[in-house]
C-alpha positions in Angstrom: 164.9 94.9 160.9 163.7 92.7 163.5 166.2 90.5 165.5 165.5 87.4 167.7 166.2 87.8 171.3 169.9 88.0 171.9 171.9 84.6 171.8 174.5 83.6 174.5 177.0 86.2 175.8 180.0 84.4 176.4 183.3 84.6 178.3 186.0 87.2 178.0 189.4 85.3 177.3 191.4 85.4 174.1 189.1 83.9 171.3 189.1 81.8 168.1 185.7 81.8 166.5 184.8 78.7 164.3 181.6 79.2 162.6 181.0 75.3 162.0 178.2 74.7 159.7 175.9 71.5 160.2 178.4 69.1 161.5 175.9 66.6 161.8 174.3 65.7 158.6 173.7 62.0 158.3 177.5 61.4 158.0 178.5 57.9 156.5 181.4 57.4 159.0 182.8 54.2 159.2 183.1 52.4 162.7 186.7 52.6 162.4 186.8 56.4 162.1 184.4 56.8 164.9 186.3 54.4 167.2 189.3 57.0 167.0 187.3 59.7 168.1 187.9 60.4 172.1 184.8 60.3 174.2 183.4 63.7 174.7 183.5 65.1 178.3 182.1 68.4 177.7 179.9 71.1 176.2 178.7 70.9 172.6 182.0 69.0 171.7 180.0 66.3 169.7 179.4 68.9 167.1 183.1 69.5 166.7 184.0 66.0 166.6 181.6 65.2 163.8 184.2 66.2 161.0 183.5 65.0 157.6 185.2 64.8 154.2 187.7 67.7 153.9 188.0 69.5 150.6 190.9 71.4 150.1 190.6 74.4 148.0 186.9 73.9 147.5 185.5 77.2 146.2 181.9 76.3 145.6 181.0 77.5 149.1 182.2 80.7 150.7 182.0 82.2 154.1 182.1 86.2 154.2 182.1 88.8 156.8 180.5 92.0 155.8 182.9 94.6 154.6 185.7 92.0 154.3 187.5 93.5 157.5 191.0 92.1 158.7 190.2 93.3 162.2 187.2 93.3 164.6 186.1 95.9 167.2 185.1 94.5 170.6 181.4 94.4 171.2 180.6 95.4 167.4 178.1 93.2 165.3 179.0 91.6 162.0 176.8 89.9 159.4 178.1 86.6 158.5 177.0 85.1 155.4 177.5 81.7 154.1 176.8 81.1 150.3 176.9 78.3 147.5 177.6 79.4 144.1 175.2 78.1 141.6 174.2 75.3 140.9 175.6 74.1 144.1 173.5 74.2 147.2 173.7 73.1 151.0 170.9 71.5 153.3 172.1 72.0 156.7 174.7 74.1 158.7 176.2 74.8 162.2 177.8 78.1 163.4 179.7 77.7 166.7 182.3 80.2 168.3 185.4 79.0 169.8 188.5 80.7 171.7 191.9 80.2 170.2 193.6 76.9 170.8 190.5 75.6 172.5 188.7 72.4 171.5 185.2 73.3 172.8 184.8 70.5 175.5 184.1 73.2 178.2 181.5 76.1 178.2 184.1 78.7 178.8 185.7 77.6 175.3 183.0 79.8 173.6 183.3 83.4 172.8 181.0 86.2 171.2 177.4 85.6 170.6 175.2 85.1 167.6 171.8 86.8 166.7 169.2 85.4 164.6 168.2 87.5 161.3 165.5 85.0 159.9 163.9 82.5 162.1 162.3 80.6 159.2 166.1 80.0 158.2 167.9 79.8 161.5 167.6 78.8 164.9 169.7 78.1 168.2 170.6 74.5 168.5 168.6 72.7 171.3 171.3 70.7 172.9 174.0 73.3 172.2 172.4 76.8 172.7 175.5 78.6 171.8 175.4 77.1 168.3 173.3 78.2 165.4 171.7 75.8 162.7 169.0 75.5 160.1 165.3 75.9 161.1 164.1 73.3 158.4 166.4 71.2 156.2 166.0 72.0 152.6 167.9 73.3 149.7 169.4 76.6 150.3 172.1 78.8 148.7 172.7 81.4 151.2 172.1 82.2 155.2 173.0 85.2 157.2 173.4 85.7 160.9 174.9 88.5 163.1 177.9 87.8 165.2 178.8 90.1 168.0 182.5 90.2 168.6 183.8 89.4 172.1 184.9 91.9 174.6 188.3 93.5 174.4 191.5 91.3 175.1 190.4 88.4 173.1 193.0 88.6 170.3 192.8 86.9 166.8 189.6 85.1 165.7 189.3 82.7 163.1 186.0 81.9 161.3 185.5 78.6 159.8 182.7 77.1 158.0 181.4 73.6 157.2 178.3 72.7 155.4 176.0 69.6 154.7 175.1 68.6 151.3 173.1 65.3 151.0 174.8 63.1 153.3 178.3 64.7 153.0 180.0 67.2 155.3 182.5 69.6 153.6 184.6 71.1 156.4 187.3 73.7 155.5 190.3 74.4 157.8 191.8 76.8 154.9 190.6 78.8 151.9 187.0 80.2 151.2 185.5 78.9 154.2 188.0 80.3 156.6 188.2 83.9 157.8 190.8 85.3 160.3 190.1 88.4 162.2 192.2 90.1 164.7 191.1 92.6 167.6 191.6 96.1 166.3 193.8 98.2 168.3 192.0 100.3 170.7 193.6 103.5 169.2 191.3 103.1 166.2 188.1 102.1 168.2 184.8 103.6 167.0 183.0 106.4 168.8 181.0 104.5 171.3 183.4 101.3 171.5 186.1 102.6 173.6 186.1 102.7 177.3 185.7 106.3 178.9 188.4 106.8 181.4 188.4 109.7 184.2 190.1 112.7 182.7 193.2 114.0 184.7 193.7 117.0 182.7 193.7 120.7 184.3 192.4 123.9 183.1 189.9 124.0 180.2 190.4 123.7 176.2 188.4 125.4 173.5 187.9 123.5 170.3 186.2 124.2 166.8 184.2 121.4 165.2 183.9 121.8 161.4 181.6 119.4 159.4 182.4 118.6 155.8 179.4 116.9 154.0 180.6 114.5 151.2 177.0 113.2 150.4 176.5 114.1 146.7 175.1 112.7 143.3 178.4 111.8 142.4 179.6 109.8 145.5 176.3 108.2 146.2 174.3 108.1 142.8 171.7 105.6 143.7 168.2 107.1 144.1 170.0 110.5 145.0 167.3 112.9 146.3 168.3 115.8 143.8 165.7 118.3 144.8 165.8 118.2 148.5 169.0 116.9 149.7 170.4 118.8 152.9 172.1 118.2 156.3 169.9 119.5 159.2 171.1 121.9 162.0 173.9 120.4 164.0 173.1 119.9 167.6 175.1 118.3 170.2 177.2 119.3 173.4 180.3 118.9 175.5 179.4 116.5 178.5 180.4 114.3 181.1 180.3 110.4 181.0 177.2 110.5 183.3 175.0 111.7 180.2 174.7 110.1 176.9 173.2 112.1 174.0 173.1 109.0 171.7 175.1 105.6 171.3 175.1 102.6 169.3 173.0 99.8 170.9 171.0 102.5 172.8 167.4 103.8 172.2 166.7 107.2 170.6 165.2 109.8 173.0 162.4 112.0 171.8 164.9 114.7 171.0 167.1 112.4 168.9 164.0 111.0 167.2 162.8 114.5 166.2 166.3 115.3 164.7 166.4 112.0 162.9 163.0 112.1 161.5 162.2 115.7 161.0 165.7 117.5 161.3 164.4 119.8 164.1 167.0 120.3 166.8 164.5 122.2 169.2 163.6 119.1 171.4 167.2 117.7 171.5 168.6 121.2 172.8 166.0 121.3 175.4 167.0 117.9 176.7 170.8 119.0 176.7 170.1 122.1 178.6 168.0 120.1 181.1 171.3 118.3 182.1 172.9 121.6 182.9 175.2 119.9 185.5 176.6 117.4 183.3 176.9 119.7 180.2 179.4 122.5 179.6 178.7 123.9 176.1 175.7 123.3 173.7 177.1 122.7 170.3 175.0 124.3 167.5 175.6 124.8 163.7 173.5 125.9 160.8 171.7 123.5 158.4 173.2 122.9 154.8 170.9 123.3 151.8 171.8 121.5 149.4 173.9 118.9 151.2 177.0 119.7 149.2 178.6 122.5 147.4 182.1 123.4 146.7 183.9 125.1 149.5 184.8 128.1 147.5 181.0 128.6 147.0 180.1 128.0 150.6 182.0 127.6 153.9 181.6 124.2 155.9 179.4 124.9 159.1 181.3 125.1 162.2 180.8 125.7 166.1 183.1 126.2 168.9 182.9 124.5 172.4 184.9 124.2 175.7 185.6 121.1 177.6 186.9 120.7 181.2 188.0 117.7 183.5 184.6 116.4 184.2 183.0 117.3 180.9 185.6 116.2 178.6 183.4 114.3 176.0 181.7 115.5 173.1 178.7 114.3 170.9 176.8 115.7 168.2 174.3 114.5 165.4 172.8 115.8 162.2 169.9 114.4 159.9 170.7 113.5 156.4 167.6 114.5 154.7 165.3 113.4 153.2 165.7 110.0 154.9 163.5 107.8 157.2 165.6 108.3 160.3 169.3 108.4 159.2 171.9 110.5 160.8 175.7 110.9 161.2 177.5 112.2 164.3 179.9 111.2 167.0 179.1 109.8 170.5 181.0 110.6 173.6 184.3 111.5 171.7 187.0 111.9 174.6 189.2 114.8 174.0 191.3 114.2 177.3 194.5 112.3 176.8 196.0 109.8 179.3 198.9 111.9 179.7 196.6 114.6 181.3 196.5 116.9 178.3 194.2 117.9 175.6 193.8 116.2 172.3 195.3 118.4 169.5 193.1 117.3 166.5 190.6 114.6 165.7 189.6 113.7 162.0 186.7 111.2 161.8 184.9 109.9 158.5 181.3 109.3 159.0 178.7 106.7 157.8 175.0 106.9 158.4 173.2 105.3 161.3 169.5 104.2 161.9 167.7 105.7 165.0 165.5 102.9 165.1 162.4 104.9 165.0 161.3 104.5 161.3 161.4 101.5 159.2 161.7 103.0 155.7 164.4 101.5 153.6 165.1 104.2 150.9 165.6 108.2 151.2 162.0 109.2 150.4 160.2 106.2 151.9 156.7 107.1 153.4 156.4 107.2 157.2 156.4 103.8 158.9 157.0 104.1 162.6 159.0 101.1 164.0 157.0 99.4 166.9 158.4 98.6 169.2 161.4 100.9 168.8 164.8 99.5 167.7 168.2 100.2 169.1 170.4 102.8 167.2 172.6 100.9 164.7 175.0 101.8 161.6 173.6 101.2 158.4 175.3 98.3 156.4 175.4 97.6 152.6 173.2 94.6 153.0 170.2 95.9 154.9 167.8 95.8 152.1 168.0 95.4 148.3 166.2 98.7 147.8 168.4 100.7 150.2 170.6 103.5 148.4 173.7 101.9 149.9 172.8 98.3 149.0 175.8 96.4 147.7 175.2 92.5 147.3 178.7 91.8 147.8 178.7 93.4 151.3 181.2 96.2 150.9 181.7 99.0 153.1 179.4 102.1 152.8 181.1 105.1 151.4 181.5 107.7 153.8 178.9 110.7 153.7 180.7 113.2 155.8 184.0 114.0 157.6 184.2 116.0 160.9 187.3 117.7 162.1 187.8 118.8 165.8 190.7 121.2 166.2 191.7 122.7 169.5 192.1 126.5 169.3 192.9 127.5 172.8 193.9 126.4 176.3 193.0 128.2 179.4 194.1 128.0 183.0 196.9 126.1 184.7 197.8 123.0 182.4 198.9 119.8 184.0 200.8 118.5 181.1 203.8 120.8 180.1 204.8 118.7 177.0 205.0 120.7 173.7 201.7 120.5 171.7 203.4 118.7 168.8 204.0 115.7 170.9 201.5 116.0 173.8 197.8 116.2 172.2 197.5 113.4 169.5 194.8 111.1 168.9 196.8 108.0 169.7 196.9 109.0 173.0 193.0 108.0 173.5 194.2 104.3 174.0 192.6 103.1 177.1 194.6 102.1 180.2 194.6 98.9 181.7 192.9 98.9 185.2 192.8 96.3 187.9 189.8 93.9 188.1 187.3 95.2 190.8 184.1 93.0 190.9 181.4 95.8 191.6 178.2 94.5 189.7 176.5 97.7 191.2 178.1 99.6 188.1 176.7 97.3 185.6 173.1 97.3 184.1 171.8 94.0 182.7 168.8 92.5 180.6 166.6 90.0 182.2 167.9 86.4 182.3 166.9 84.5 179.2 164.9 81.2 179.6 166.9 77.9 180.3 168.5 76.2 177.3 167.9 72.7 176.6 170.0 70.2 178.7 173.3 69.4 176.9 172.9 65.6 177.3 170.6 63.9 175.0 170.5 60.7 177.1 169.4 60.1 180.8 172.9 61.1 181.9 173.6 64.3 183.7 174.3 67.3 181.6 174.3 71.1 182.0 171.7 73.8 180.8 172.5 77.6 180.5 170.7 80.8 180.6 172.0 84.4 179.7 171.6 88.1 180.0 173.1 90.8 178.3 175.1 93.6 179.6 173.1 96.8 178.5 175.4 99.5 180.1 178.5 99.7 182.0 178.7 102.8 184.1 182.5 102.4 184.9 184.2 100.8 182.1 187.3 100.3 184.1 185.6 97.7 186.2 184.6 94.3 184.8 181.1 93.3 184.7 180.9 89.4 185.4 177.9 87.0 185.6 176.6 87.0 182.2 175.9 83.3 182.1 174.5 80.9 184.6 174.6 77.1 184.7 172.5 74.4 186.3 173.0 70.6 186.3 170.1 68.7 184.4 169.4 65.3 183.1 168.9 64.6 179.4 165.4 63.8 177.9 166.2 60.5 176.1 164.9 58.0 178.8 163.4 55.3 176.6 164.0 51.9 175.6 164.7 53.0 172.0 168.2 52.2 171.0 168.7 55.3 169.0 167.4 57.7 171.7 171.0 58.9 172.1 170.9 60.4 168.5 169.6 63.9 167.6 168.2 63.7 164.1 167.1 66.4 161.6 163.5 66.5 160.1 162.9 64.3 157.2 163.6 66.1 153.9 160.5 65.9 151.4 160.2 62.8 149.3 162.0 62.7 146.0 159.8 62.2 142.7 158.9 58.6 141.8 161.5 56.8 139.9 159.2 56.3 136.9 156.3 58.3 135.4 154.2 55.2 134.5 153.2 52.5 136.8 154.9 51.2 140.1 158.2 52.9 141.1 160.3 53.9 144.1 160.8 57.1 146.1 163.1 58.1 149.0 163.7 60.9 151.5 166.7 61.8 153.7 167.7 63.2 157.2 170.9 63.6 158.8 172.3 63.4 162.2 172.4 66.6 164.1 174.3 65.3 167.3 176.0 62.0 167.7 175.8 59.8 170.8 177.9 61.1 173.8 179.8 57.9 174.1 181.1 57.9 170.7 179.1 55.0 169.4 177.4 54.7 166.0 174.1 56.2 165.7 171.6 53.5 164.6 168.6 55.6 163.6 168.1 55.3 159.8 169.1 58.5 157.6 167.4 57.3 154.5 163.9 55.8 153.8 162.3 54.4 150.5 158.8 53.4 149.7 157.0 52.4 146.6 155.0 54.9 144.4 152.7 54.5 141.5 152.0 57.0 138.8 149.1 56.4 136.3 148.1 52.8 137.3 146.2 52.3 134.0 149.7 52.3 132.2 149.6 49.8 129.3 152.5 48.1 127.0 151.9 51.0 124.5 152.4 53.7 127.1 155.2 56.1 126.5 157.7 57.4 129.2 158.2 61.3 128.8 160.3 63.8 130.3 158.7 66.8 132.2 157.7 69.6 130.5 160.0 72.2 129.9 159.6 76.1 130.5 157.3 78.1 128.6 158.9 80.2 125.7 158.6 83.7 125.8 155.3 85.4 124.2 155.5 85.9 120.4 154.2 89.3 121.0 155.6 92.3 122.8 152.1 93.9 123.3 148.5 92.7 122.9 147.7 88.9 122.1 150.5 86.4 121.2 151.3 82.7 121.6 153.8 80.9 123.6 154.9 77.1 123.6 156.7 74.5 125.6 158.0 71.0 124.9 159.1 67.7 126.3 160.6 64.7 124.8 160.2 60.7 124.8 162.2 59.2 127.5 161.2 55.6 126.8 159.2 54.2 123.8 156.3 51.9 124.3 157.4 48.4 125.1 155.2 46.9 122.3 157.2 48.9 119.5 154.5 51.1 118.6 154.6 54.7 118.0 154.4 57.1 121.2 151.2 59.0 120.8 151.8 61.6 123.8 152.1 65.1 122.7 155.6 66.7 122.8 154.5 70.3 122.5 151.8 72.4 123.9 150.8 76.0 122.8 148.5 78.6 124.6 147.7 82.2 124.3 149.4 85.0 126.2 148.2 88.5 126.8 150.8 91.2 127.1 150.3 94.7 127.9 148.1 96.8 125.6 150.4 98.2 123.0 149.5 101.9 123.3 150.1 101.4 127.1 153.7 99.9 127.1 156.0 102.1 129.2 158.8 104.1 127.7 162.0 102.3 127.2 164.6 104.8 128.0 168.4 105.0 128.0 170.1 106.0 131.2 170.7 109.5 131.7 174.2 110.8 130.3 176.7 112.7 132.3 176.0 116.5 133.0 177.4 118.9 130.4 180.1 121.4 131.4 178.6 124.6 132.8 177.6 127.1 130.0 179.8 129.7 131.6 183.3 129.6 132.9 182.7 131.8 136.0 179.4 132.8 138.1 176.1 131.2 137.3 175.3 129.3 134.3 173.2 126.2 133.3 174.1 122.7 132.4 172.2 119.9 130.7 171.9 116.1 130.4 170.0 113.8 128.1 168.5 110.2 127.4 167.5 108.6 124.4 164.1 106.8 123.5 164.9 103.1 123.0 161.1 101.8 122.6 159.7 102.1 119.0 157.7 105.1 118.2 154.8 103.1 116.8 154.2 101.4 120.2 152.8 104.7 121.4 153.6 108.2 122.6 156.2 108.8 125.3 155.8 111.8 127.5 158.9 111.3 129.7 161.3 114.2 129.5 164.5 113.3 127.5 166.6 116.5 128.5 167.3 118.0 131.8 168.3 121.5 132.7 169.7 122.8 135.9 171.6 125.7 137.5 175.3 125.4 138.0 177.7 127.8 140.1 181.2 128.5 139.4 183.7 130.9 141.2 182.4 134.5 140.7 183.6 136.4 137.7 185.9 139.3 138.2 184.3 142.7 138.5 186.3 145.8 137.5 186.0 149.3 139.2 183.3 151.4 137.6 183.4 155.3 137.9 181.1 158.1 136.9 182.3 160.7 134.1 184.7 163.6 135.1 183.0 166.7 136.4 183.5 170.1 135.0 186.7 172.0 136.0 186.1 174.0 139.2 186.8 177.8 139.3 190.4 178.9 140.2 190.9 178.8 144.0 192.8 182.3 143.8 191.6 185.7 142.4 195.1 186.8 141.5 198.4 185.1 141.1 199.0 181.4 140.7 196.1 178.8 141.7 194.8 175.6 140.6 191.5 174.1 139.5 190.1 170.5 140.1 187.7 168.2 138.7 186.4 164.8 140.3 184.7 161.7 139.7 182.9 159.3 142.0 183.4 155.5 142.1 179.9 153.7 141.3 181.2 150.0 142.0 184.2 148.7 143.9 186.4 145.9 142.3 185.3 142.5 143.1 186.9 138.8 142.9 190.2 140.2 141.5 189.0 142.9 139.1 190.8 145.9 137.9 191.4 148.4 140.8 190.1 152.0 140.6 192.2 154.7 138.9 192.3 158.3 140.3 189.2 160.2 141.1 190.6 163.8 141.4 192.7 165.7 139.1 194.3 169.1 139.5 195.9 171.6 137.3 197.3 175.2 137.5 195.5 178.4 136.9 196.7 182.0 136.9 194.1 185.1 136.8 196.3 188.2 137.0 199.2 189.4 138.8 198.7 190.4 142.6 199.5 194.0 143.6 202.0 194.6 146.0 200.5 197.1 148.1 198.2 195.1 150.6 195.8 197.7 151.2 195.3 198.2 147.4 195.0 194.4 147.1 192.3 194.4 149.7 190.6 197.0 147.6 191.0 195.0 144.4 189.2 191.9 146.5 186.5 194.0 147.5 185.8 195.4 143.8 186.0 191.9 142.4 183.7 190.6 145.2 181.2 193.6 144.6 181.6 192.9 140.9 180.8 189.2 141.2 177.6 190.0 143.3 176.4 192.5 140.9 176.9 190.0 138.2 174.9 187.6 140.2 172.0 189.9 140.8 172.1 191.0 137.3 171.8 187.5 136.1 169.1 186.8 138.6 167.0 189.7 137.4 167.9 189.1 133.8 167.9 185.4 133.9 164.3 185.4 133.4 164.7 186.9 129.9 166.5 183.9 128.3 165.4 183.6 124.6 162.0 181.8 124.4 161.5 181.2 128.2 161.6 182.5 131.6 164.0 181.0 134.2 163.8 180.5 137.9 166.7 182.2 140.0 169.6 180.0 140.7 169.4 177.7 143.8 171.9 177.9 146.7 175.0 176.1 146.3 175.1 172.6 147.6 177.1 171.3 150.4 180.8 170.3 149.3 181.1 166.6 148.6 184.3 166.5 150.5 185.6 167.9 153.6 189.3 168.3 152.4 191.2 167.3 149.3 188.9 169.2 146.8 185.3 168.7 146.5 182.6 170.2 144.3 179.5 172.2 144.8 176.5 172.5 142.5 173.6 174.9 141.9 170.8 174.9 139.2 168.5 177.2 137.4 165.3 175.5 136.1 162.8 176.6 133.4 159.9 178.6 134.9 158.1 179.0 131.5 158.7 178.3 127.9 157.1 180.5 125.1 155.5 178.7 122.1 158.0 180.4 119.8 161.1 178.9 121.5 163.2 176.0 120.3 163.4 173.2 122.8 167.0 172.9 122.6 167.5 176.6 123.4 165.5 176.7 126.6 166.6 173.9 129.1 167.5 173.7 132.8 171.3 175.0 133.6 173.7 173.6 136.0 176.9 175.1 137.4 179.8 173.4 139.4 182.7 174.8 141.4 185.5 173.6 143.6 185.4 173.6 147.3 187.8 172.4 150.2 190.7 172.1 148.1 193.1 172.3 151.1 194.9 168.9 151.6 193.5 166.4 154.1 
């Protein structure tokens, strides 16, 4: 959006804003009324003295500040709309800003500044450059301008409106044309509105930033980009007040531009690291695809960073994608309190802002670079009718994200020994009052504007003004004066013409001729934009009339007809049809004859070809419930075909299916089958045998736990002999017996019925070091004879217990 050069920047004392709308419109004041008006001695006061008819409770016209706020933030821009409810209209207006309890007779009585949005509709008044008026007098139902709130300390502000309708001025002291705003307490200032104080805290503090995206199809349904919505990687840093990553009213760096348009943090990180002396920590967090998921499915991204006395500010940004150049973030958030402590917690809801590098108005607008680059500004609900955030009523934008910054540690000796539950609260961010110190070296200004027109419209002395805007204030505790400059001047009206002391609007276009046949009259109007300074009556005419002729060949048998009405709708919805319009006899012929003029007309109308009529579809239904109660499933939504089937085929989809994700389903523990029982662990006396099973799947998401995996039971071979030497002999015999049996099996193993077997493999390693494991060995088929049965000749497996001692 292109704005005109900034209007006058005004003084800083407590303010009342009056948005007075064309107070000068061809007012039919009586001489007695004007005699009671005191002579003006000051600046723009003639506008304020020209008050017309007051209409209590008059609701046809309304004045509205975007978002309907009750408070204003110093230095913040607000969109102000004046509108008329149909069929009402107004022709002229004037907007002017006044401080509280001031009359407007001095230049310092004015506060705040206006910015022109549409130069074809509005302009600054030539003889009162702080006021805004219409560019051309014509019928209108709505105008908009930006009003920049005055600096801190102005107090409450009242927005007043008056309008010019024909030659009558309506001026409202109460009701729909009055809006009262009070200055917002600095505790609740926005990110870049509050002054940055020197930090007196000691040691360092460590914080965690957590980003909660709330941008979803449910919260922001208009044109929501369902396929590619995401938040780019978060990039930022903790830094000193000498370095600015981004700020409202500033211009985006190349790094900010690449984040805003491409979602790439690479250049931004490079810029931050180049400021190594001013930056303590680079803040980085991962991107989010898609933009929103439940927290039980995906944790919110977070990052940790530190601050110290000189680098106590933090800034970050992330792109909402897809978008032209829209982002969210914080700028210069101060984590140091005025009590020399560290803030405990900050919670901030975020709305998107425009980086000023691309002029797209929708999520997926094609690239359209903004040349020249514009300043960073918050998006509003009145930016463009195609914007996904558009609201014709000018309501506030629903927040798209929330950031939470929590202190998680403090290191080093701390100055503030007050307990945390009292010490570090966000309210401590209120700015401290400091003594005025006139040091313009700390202020950066724009160039001076051109000189305004002289405030005097006569040959008497007046004043003219020029202004410059405060672009940066390096030390916010020091005031920056001299935003305006005044010079004496002589008025332009130095002629013998009696009415030269009046400033008039342009003539409004001529009215239609009073008759439709023969000689008639027509008129046009204008109104007084500024009255004479001495309070006298303006003698210049506000209305002109002249003769007009329509159809000079009129005869006594001619009719007087009304104008043609609007054409009826076409009789066909597709293809060729007919449409009609009508008019009536306003006056019959003077000679008493019948009126021969036609009262209706008909003509052909062509609608789109029938087979090319687009599908008429109902809106999509709500999404169905997920097809599962846990885990991954599907959901559907439908819409209906509203157009007739005979009008042509419709290839638009009537049902959509997408995946849905609910909390994971419980998974129970899974185990293998029990192994065979092992051999007895004793060759005589009492022993035990074991069997085991393995865990194939651990329980997850609250599933059933795993039961036992080892079972034991007693075994007894035979009684052991009491004679130890005899016992050893029996052991030796048993071992020799087993060895001979094994050799016999290996030699005879090849003679299984119907097949020849390979020898037994060696025993495998024990599956456990203690607590009972198992060993295995195998015998495989070497050759199967043709006469053998398949079931009688197969591989064999043996299992035994091992390492049965307790762990």
